[in-house]
NUDREN-684652 format. One record per residue (C-alpha): residue in one letter; y, z, x. Coordinates in steps of 0.05 Angstrom, whole numbers, plus 5000, padded with zeros to 4 digits. Each point is the difference from the previous one (the first is absolute). Example, Ala and Ser with C-alpha at 12.3 -4.5 7.8 and 13.67 -1.06 7.14 Angstrom:
% residues 2
A491051565246S506949875027
//
This chain:
% residues 578
X296536701265X499650515056X494050225041X497350695020X494950125056X497450555045X498449985075X494550475023X499050225072X494650515016X502250485055X494350065050X503850265062X505750465017X503249435039X501549634936X503350634972X504450085062X501949264994X502250134928X504150595023X503749585052X501249454948X502650514949X504850305051X502049315027X498150195071X498449525056X498249304978X500550214928X507550005005X499849244999X497850014928X506850284978X504049484963X506649795032X505650454976X495250484964X499850765010X493450195035X495150394956X503949854936X495850134938X495750584975X494550415033X496150624981X494350415030X495550464958X497050365060X506350075044X506049954953X505050115057X497149425041X499149444949X498449455051X495450405047X493349734976X496250205063X501350754989X499049924925X493049715006X498150555050X502250544951X497249654938X493050335001X502950705002X505549844951X495349714947X494050455015X495549415018X496349755060X498349355036X492949765008X498049785071X502449295013X503549934933X506749644995X506350425002X502849704936X503149374972X506949665003X501849694932X505749494995X502249904928X503949354990X503949654946X503649335004X506850095035X503149544948X498750534947X504450495040X505249475014X501049904924X503550684998X503749965066X499149975076X492850055025X502050535052X504950414960X498150734985X504549964940X495849454969X496150404948X493949555005X498950215072X499750734980X495749844938X495049655044X499750595048X499050504944X494849564966X495849955064X500150775007X498150094927X494349495006X496550425054X501350684970X492850034973X497349945071X499550675036X502149955073X506549594999X503150155068X506549615003X504049414971X505649555024X504249414975X504049635054X506749664982X502149825071X495349415011X500549274982X494850054945X499850474941X496250234939X494750395040X498150744996X495450305055X495750584978X495250385047X494150344968X494450455025X495849944935X496350644982X493850034956X494850544988X493049955029X494150374969X497350535047X492850015023X494450314959X498150705023X493050275007X500750404935X501949374962X507450154993X506149635029X506550255028X507049774981X501949275010X502749825069X506749625004X499749415048X504849465021X496449354981X502849304998X493549714974X500350454938X507249774989X497549294999X494650204949X505450364959X504249364995X493949584983X498050494944X507150034971X500949254998X493049744989X500849495057X494449845049X503850305059X504850575007X505649595033X499749484945X500150554949X506150315034X503749334994X498449984926X502050724987X506749945038X502149354965X498350304931X504050635018X506149595021X499649584936X499950634958X505250435037X504649505037X500249324966X495049634955X501449365039X496650295062X492949755006X494250065048X500349535060X495149435002X493050225022X498149845071X493449714975X503849494959X505649805048X496750125068X506650285025X500150615046X505250545007X503649975066X501750605042X507450175011X500449705070X496949354975X504849974942X505950125046X497749455048X499249524942X506850184973X503149905069X496849315008X502349804930X507150255014X500149595064X497949374963X505050154945X505650095051X498249355034X500149634934X506650324980X503149785066X497649294988X502850014930X506650285025X500649445051X498449494947X505450284955X505049965056X498049295014X500749844927X507150285000X501949585059X497449384965X504050154938X506250095043X498649345033X499249684933X506850244979X503149715063X496349354988X502949984929X507050065028X498849425047X496449444964X499649595062X496550535039X495150154944X495549415010X499350115074X499450744993X495249944940X494649705043X500850555051X499950534945X493849704970X496550045067X502250725008X497550154930X493349695016X499550425063X502050624960X494749864947X494949915054X502050675032X499850344932X493149714986X497650235068X502750704985X496450024933X493549765032X500650545054X501150534946X493849764961X495850025064X502350715015X498650224928X493049705003X498750365066X502350654969X495449914940X494249845046X501350635040X500450424936X493449714976X496650185065X502850704999X497850084927X492949785016X499650485059X502650594959X495149844944X494150025048X502450665028X500650304931X493149774980X497050295064X503750664987X497550034928X492849855022X500450545054X502750514950X494649834949X494650055054X502650685022X500150254929X492949754986X497550315065X503150674982X496949974930X493249835029X500350585050X502150484945X494349774955X495050075057X502350715013X499450174926X493049704997X497850385061X502750654971X496749884933X493349855035X500450655039X501550394936X494249674964X495350185058X502350724998X499050044924X493149685007X498050515052X502450584956X496349714940X493549935041X500650735022X501250234929X494049604974X495650305055X502250704980X498749854927X493149725015X498350635040X502650464945X496349604947X493450045038X500950755010X501450104926X494049594980X495550425046X502950634971X498849754929X492849815016X498950695031X503250324939X495449614953X493950185041X501950734998X501349944926X493249694989X496550565038X503950534965X498549684933X492550005014X500250735020X504150174939X495249624955X494450455025X504150624988X501949754931X492749894983X498550715020X505950264961X497949584940X493050325001X503150705003X504949834944X494349724958X496250655007X506250394981X501449564939X492750064977X500750755000X506149994954X498349424954X500250474940X505850425021X506949904966X503650415052X497049565054X503049414963X506950315004X498950165073X497949285012X506449764965X504150455046X496449705060X501449314975X507450184993X500050265071X496649365023X505349604965X505450385038X496149885064X499749254984X507549974991X501050375066X495149515033X503949404972X506550295028X496650115067X497549284999X507049744984X503050425057X494649745047X501749294981X507450125014X498350285069X495549405015X505749534980X504950375045X495249975060X498649254995X505549554974X496449415032X494050124954X504350014937X496749384973X493150265018X501350674966X503249654940X494049544991X495250595009X503850424949X500449434951X492649855008X497950734991X504450044938X496949374970X493050245018X501050684966X503449664940X493949554991X503949355012X495149785055X492950004972X496449725062X500749865075X500749254987X506150114957X502850485053X499249475055X503949494958X506250454995X504949655048X505050585001X494350495020X497549595060X503650435054X495650604981X493849654974X495150355047X501850724983X500749804927X492849755000X497850685027X504350364948X496949564946X493050235022X502250724999X503149894931X493349744975X496650615028X505150474968X499349614935X492550115001X501150745016X505050044942X495149654953X494650485021X504750594991X501949744932X492849984979X499050715026X506350234963X497549684936X493550385007X503950645012X504149864938X493849924959X497250655028X506750334984X499349784927X493150294998X502850655029X505350024946X494649914948X496050565030X506250455003X501249874926X492950164982X499550655039X504550505034X494050285035X501049515056X506450345025X496150435048X496749385028X506849675004X502850585040X494249935047X501349265006X507450145012X498250445057X495749455028X505849504991X504750485035X495350065058X499549245003X507649935000X500650515055X494949595039X504049374989X506350355025X496450225063X497749295012X507049734991X502850505050X495149755052X501849274990X504949675048X506649714978X497149304995X493950264962X504550354950X503749344990X493349644986X498050564953X506649894964X498349254995X493350194968X503850424950X504649404987X493749604986X497950524949X506949964968X499549234998X493250064967X503250434947X505549484990X494849464993X496350424950X506550084960X500849245000X493249724981X502949314987X501449905075X493849785039X498450385065X500249355039X507449934984X501750605043X503850644986X507550094989X503450475051
//
């Protein structure tokens, strides 16, 4: 079984980037990392920002914002250095660990590039084959993610802003893998990718929380390897010396076999030499075990120290992310509070304007009703005068058939006048609705109430007050109800007078049937009626526009009285149909 793991180094300073450039170019102290007999910079390297300078990471990170159309936030890291690893033994199965012709080296390099292709902002990649170790691909990333722009005053937002953010890359790994941290999620994702695309035997390395081991940096690993090599060389020298001693002993044994006499004496000496040799070998083995124990103790200390550093780095990253989220939420809350205050102020101003307009309209309505009441009183007086004059005229022509026809013509003209008055009332209502949209409910309730009153659906004020839908216009409706009662009384009185006139008309017909001698008297009465009508026309010409309207309402009352007379089954208290 082979292992896969990922090393993550967040790039906070440009000094780290320059150090990586010197290491990639094998300049200065970095040249010591080249394996003996290897060609420096052997392997593969590529650069997405500067293709002609694949190992110049310093210039690549400077040009990354312009190249990717993104920006850095103040104090944010420059990017991240990812080291994708697989067990070197997996590569050795197919050939030499450092051979470019070993297809597993190239497959590993291609797999690492394909693994990060979903992350926007990959700057460069490199796989070294000139060092002692192997199975490692370095990838440098300036991760780019969109950030939602701020809310404008008009409630809209601009386009998303592209930013280089290592913290969002960490959140991206955590979301993709479902792990508690992004780095742990990256380990899981990389091992699963290797198992799927390289070899099913490759598995995730043991979790740090389970083993307590820490990843060592390259200098630490090299120092540990050097110490181990020194101990190994020392042990090999001891073993070589022991083998040489063993050969000499065998040679001596052969010589002793040839000379039996010398064997006994020499056997004791050989036995002593063997004991000394065994003691030296045992001492060498003890020294090797002591060195190995020291090396393990050193590795344990280094592991513990690296673990503490990683924990502190994760805590610091989490704290920075939480602080940034808290600041962003605070800014959003402050902005929302300011917007709500502005909306509240606008709403208060609108309500104040509506209250002022409503009070003005109420005053105008009250004034209109007062004027209407005064006009109605004046018109009632005029109507009474006109009724007296009409009564005199009708008494003069009670027995005249021609006067009856003239009266019918007048009634027809009155009917036309009533229709015109209804149209004028409808037009006036439309104009009132257009002038005051805010009083739509009031006007609707008033219109509904007037309609119900004149249809006889409201027999008393108590019933009117209980109509919930008419409450917005209850006060003017009560006044209208009083006026309706007055008009109803006038209509009833008019009906009675008309009934009397009808009776007199019947008597006139009877008289006309009995004698034609009354024609001269009829002509005289016709002249009197004509004079009366002329007098009425003169009175109408002197009336104002409002008085003419009230006179028309009186005529409507007469017409309603006629309707009531035609429908004797409908009680007067039930109102009149319009």
